[in-house]
N, C-alpha and C positions, 0 to 999 in steps of 0.2 A: 504493499499500500504506500510506502514511502519512496518507491523507486520514481525517478524523474527522467522523462515524463511517465506519469502513472500509467500502467498498463490497464487494459480491461481484464479484471479478475474474475474468474468463474470458480466458485467454491462448491465442489461436488460432494455429497454425501447426505445421509439421512438420520445421522446421529443427533441425539438431542441437543438443541441450541445452534446448530449449524445454520438453520434458516434464519433464525433471529439475528445471528451474528452478520450474516450477509446483509439482511435489510438495515441493520443499524450502521453499517459501514460503507453502503453504497456499492456492494458487490453484487454480482448475478449468482443466484443459488441454482444449482442443477441437481434435483432430486432424482431418485430412481436409479441409483447404482446397482447393478445386478451382483449376484453372488455365485461363486464357483460351487461344485458339489461338496467341497469341504468346508464350505461356510465362509470363505475370505471373500474380500471385495474382488471382483472380477476385472483384470486389466482390459480384457476386451470391451467391457461395458464402459470402462473410463475413456478409451480411445473413441468409442461411438459417441459418447457425450460430447468430447471435444470436437468431433467431426460435425456434430449437429449443431452445437452452440456457438462455436468460435466464429467471430465475424471478421478476423483478420487473417492475413495470408501466412504470418509467421505465429507458431504456437510454441509456448513454453510449458512443459509439464513439470511441475516441481512438487517433490515431496513436502508435506505439511510440517515436517519437523526440521526444515532447512530454513536459515536466515540468509537472505539475499542482501547485497549492497549495491550501491550504484554502479560499480564496476560491471555488474551483470547487464544492467540496461545498456551501458556503454559498448560492451562486447557485442551484445545482440545486434545493436544498431550498425556494427560493422558489416554485418552479413545479411541484411534485410534485402539487399538486391542480388545476392547469390542465388544460383538456380537451384541446385541440391546440396543440402548439407544436414549434418546432426552435430550440434554442439553438446559436449558433455565434459566431465573431468572429475578428478579426485576431490573430495571434501575434506575440510577440517573438522574436528569434533572437540566439543568442550562440555563440561557440566555447566548447566543454567538452571539452578534450582529456585531461583527467585524470578519475579517479573522483570522483564528486561526493559530498562529505561531507554527512551529515544530523545533525550535532551541533545542539543548540538554537540557534535564530537562523539556521538556513540559508536559510529563505524570504527573509528580509530581505538577507542577503548576496547570494543570487542575483539579487534585484531590483536591488540597487545595482550589481552587475556588469553587468546587462543595460542599465540606465540610463546607466552610465558608458562602456561600450565596444560596446554590442550594437545591434541595430536594432529599430525598431517599424515593423511592415508597415502599409502604407496602401494607398488605392484605386489610386494609379498603379502599385503592384507586383503588382496582382492582388487578386481578391475572394474567394479561397477560405478555407476553414476547416478546421483540423486536428483538430477536435473536433466532434462533432454529439450533442446530447442530445435525445431524442424519446421519445414514448409508444410502447410496444411494439405491433407491428403495423403500423407506418406503412409499412415498406419490405418489402412481401411478395414482389414480383415486379419487381425492379430490372433493368435491361439488365445484359449480361455485360461490365461495364467492367473494364479492367486496372487494379489497384491500384498506386499508385505513378507512374502516368502522369497527365496533366491532365484536366480537364474534368468528371470524374465528380463531384466535390463539388459543381459547379454544377447538375448535375441533381438532386443530394440535395436542394439548396435549392428548386429550382423545383419538385420534386415536393411538398414540405411546403406551399408556398404553393398549388399547385394542388389540394391535398387540404383547403384551408381552414385551415391552420394559421397562427399567428403565427410569423414568422421574427424572432427577437429577437436583436439585436446586443449581445454580452456583453463586447465589447472592453474597456470601462472597468470592468468588475466582475471579469473572469477574467484574471489575469496567466499567460497560458499561454507556456511558453518552449520554443522550438524549438532543438534541439541541432544546429548547422550541420553539414553533410556535403556531399561533392561532389554537384553538382546534375545533374539529368538533361537530356538533349537533347530539345528540343522538336520535333525533326525525326524522332524515332523513330516506327516504326509504331504502338506503343502509343497515343500521343498521338493520331494521325490516326484511329485506329480508335475511340477513346473519344469523339472529336468526332463521328464519323459516328453513333455509337450515340445520342448526346445529342440529335441532330436539332435543334439550336439551342434545345432545351428546357433552358436554364441561366439561374439566378438567382445572385447573389452577396451577400456580406456588405452591400454598399451598397444592395441591394434590400430590406433588413429593414424590417419594418413598425414596428418601435420599437426603442429601446435599453433595456437592462435597467437 
C-alpha cells in the first residue's frame, strides 16, 4: 500500500476480516479461493482469480508474509515494456513480533534490522521466490498445486522459461523481507502431492537467465 506509485492491490481470500480490511483500505477483495483435495488454498484458483480480476498488463503475485519496499516498484517499472519475463529472487528474513511502524525512514530501519540480525537466503537453502512478476496471461492453466506447500514456485519458474520468458534474478535489486513464522513439515501430503503434480518440471532462482 505504500509503494509509489501505489499499485492496484487485489486481496484474495475468504478468511475472517479479509473483506473488511480490503474495504477499509481501498483494496479490491477477491473472494472464492478454491481448495485442493488436501484442504489447502489452490494455486490454480489463485491464478484464475488474477486472470479474471487484474486490469493491468503486468501482474505481481506476492505472498502475504512478505514486506516490500519502493525498490520493488522501481525494479518492476524497468520491465514494464519488456515482452516476456518473470521477475523473482531470494528473500531476506527476520523476526517481526510487533506491529511494524511506517514512520519516515522505516525502510532503512528495517534493512538495518535484517542485516544485523536476520538472514539472507541463498542457494543452499532452496531456490524458491516469494514474489513473481509477469505479464498477464502467462499462467492460464496451472496444475492444481497446494499453496503454502513446496515445489509449486519451482513449476512457476519452469513454466516461464518453457514459454520463452527471461527469468530475471532480482535479489540484488529487491530487498524483499519475509516475516518469520513456524515452518511447515516437508513430510506433509501437500508437499508430496505438489511434487507429483510438478513432474520434475521445476526451475529455481539459480536457473535465472540473468540478474536485474
